[in-house]
C-alpha positions, -999 to 999 in steps of 0.1 A, spaced: 0 0 0 16 33 -11 17 63 12 -3 93 3 14 127 1 -2 137 34 12 106 51 47 113 37 45 149 48 35 138 83 63 113 85 88 140 74 75 164 101 78 137 127 114 129 116 122 166 118 106 169 153 127 139 165 160 154 154 181 173 180 188 202 156 168 221 130 187 242 104 175 275 89 194 293 61 188 330 56 210 350 33 245 339 43 237 328 79 231 292 88 212 289 121 212 256 140 183 255 165 194 228 190 170 212 214 170 186 242 202 173 257 237 176 244 258 146 254 283 125 236 257 106 215 236 136 205 267 159 199 279 135 172 245 136 155 242 174 158 278 178 145 271 156 114 239 174 105 254 209 109 286 200 91 270 184 61 249 215 54 277 240 63 301 223 39 275 226 12 265 263 17 297 277 33 279 304 54 296 336 66 280 331 100 269 300 119 244 307 147 241 280 173 208 286 191 208 268 225 174 282 236 158 248 238 187 229 253 182 219 290 213 198 295 249 199 281 281 182 292 316 188 279 305 173 245 286 205 239 317 225 245 335 203 220 307 208 195 310 246 197 348 245 195 347 223 164 323 246 146 345 276 156 375 259 139 355 250 108 342 285 104 377 300 110 390 280 81 363 295 59 369 330 73 335 330 89 323 332 126 302 315 151 275 332 172 261 315 203 225 325 208 201 321 237 224 300 259 205 291 291 218 307 322 225 273 339 248 263 309 267 297 308 291 285 335 303 255 315 308 277 284 325 304 305 349 280 321 359 267 286 368 303 275 343 303 246 334 339 252 368 348 237 360 327 205 324 334 198 299 362 200 271 356 225 236 371 223 201 366 236 173 370 211 136 365 215 129 347 182 101 325 170 118 297 152 101 294 118 113 273 89 126 294 60 109 271 35 
């Protein structure tokens, strides 16, 4: 039995909802809206998703939005550092957006404030499709 277009669309939306990161491209800025927990397992998946798209579009700015992240261990710091190195190679930069207050300490201790711009933005995350 073949799936209808509506069933395929629903399945695609469910897959998108289950992913720990959603990517939005606007002009030359790639925004990665990260959600849930960032541990070793999820950091690998997030890294792969971001890197595949970033390598294809080569953005000038990579925004990592942590507004929906409620837990992060040192794997999250590694995720940020790796994206900083990647963007440096392409002469771009990384902006950390909406980092929850409880995760600021981890990021601060790692010295990431010296490598990235940090900002708080009240944004409704809508797909740019």
